[in-house]
C-alpha positions as CSV (number, residue, x, y, z in Angstrom):
1,M,0.7,79.5,38.6
2,A,-2.1,78.0,40.7
3,M,-1.5,77.3,44.4
4,D,-1.5,73.7,45.5
5,I,-3.8,73.8,48.5
6,A,-3.1,70.1,49.2
7,H,0.3,71.2,50.6
8,P,-0.3,74.1,52.9
9,L,2.6,76.0,54.4
10,N,4.2,74.4,57.4
11,E,4.7,76.3,60.7
12,E,8.2,77.6,59.8
13,Q,7.0,78.8,56.4
14,Q,4.0,80.5,58.1
15,I,6.5,82.3,60.4
16,L,8.6,83.4,57.3
17,L,5.5,84.7,55.6
18,T,4.4,86.6,58.7
19,Q,7.9,88.2,58.9
20,F,7.6,89.2,55.2
21,R,4.2,90.7,55.7
22,T,5.4,92.7,58.7
23,K,8.4,94.1,56.8
24,V,6.3,94.9,53.7
25,A,3.5,96.5,55.7
26,S,5.9,98.6,57.6
27,R,7.6,99.9,54.4
28,V,4.2,100.6,52.8
29,S,2.9,102.5,55.8
30,N,6.0,104.5,56.6
31,H,7.6,105.6,53.3
32,G,6.6,103.4,50.4
33,L,7.9,100.1,49.1
34,T,10.6,100.0,46.4
35,S,11.7,97.1,44.2
36,A,15.0,97.1,46.1
37,D,13.1,96.6,49.4
38,V,11.2,93.7,48.0
39,Q,14.3,92.1,46.5
40,S,16.1,92.5,49.9
41,F,13.3,90.8,51.8
42,V,13.1,88.0,49.2
43,D,16.8,87.5,49.3
44,D,16.7,87.1,53.1
45,I,14.0,84.5,52.9
46,R,14.9,82.4,49.8
47,H,18.1,81.1,51.5
48,H,16.1,79.7,54.3
49,P,15.8,75.9,54.3
50,E,12.0,76.0,54.5
51,V,11.5,78.1,51.4
52,S,9.2,76.7,48.7
53,V,7.5,77.8,45.6
54,L,4.2,77.9,47.6
55,L,5.8,80.3,50.1
56,M,7.1,82.5,47.3
57,N,3.6,82.5,45.7
58,Q,2.1,83.6,49.0
59,M,4.7,86.4,49.2
60,R,3.7,87.6,45.7
61,A,0.0,87.5,46.8
62,E,0.8,89.5,49.9
63,L,2.6,92.2,47.8
64,A,-0.4,92.5,45.5
65,R,-2.7,92.9,48.6
66,L,-0.5,95.5,50.3
67,S,0.6,97.4,47.2
68,P,-2.3,97.3,44.8
69,G,-1.5,98.5,41.3
70,Q,2.3,98.2,41.8
71,R,4.1,95.4,40.0
72,F,7.1,93.7,41.6
73,S,9.0,90.8,40.3
74,F,11.6,88.6,42.0
75,E,13.3,85.5,41.1
76,F,13.2,82.2,43.0
77,D,16.2,80.0,42.3
């Protein structure tokens, strides 16, 4: 799915993405990232009123950057 750059993340979504990055980076550098970790982080964020498909795509991109070669999947309802 291509990102729609005409609609960038708003300030609250940027904060959520930064929090996600921090959590993922901490897990990766300390003891590794599991699928359960990812699902927990996603579950925390996806109930936020500012969640969007664009934000979820940014999170997927961040996972790919911080954990190259690992495949994670999560659902966005």
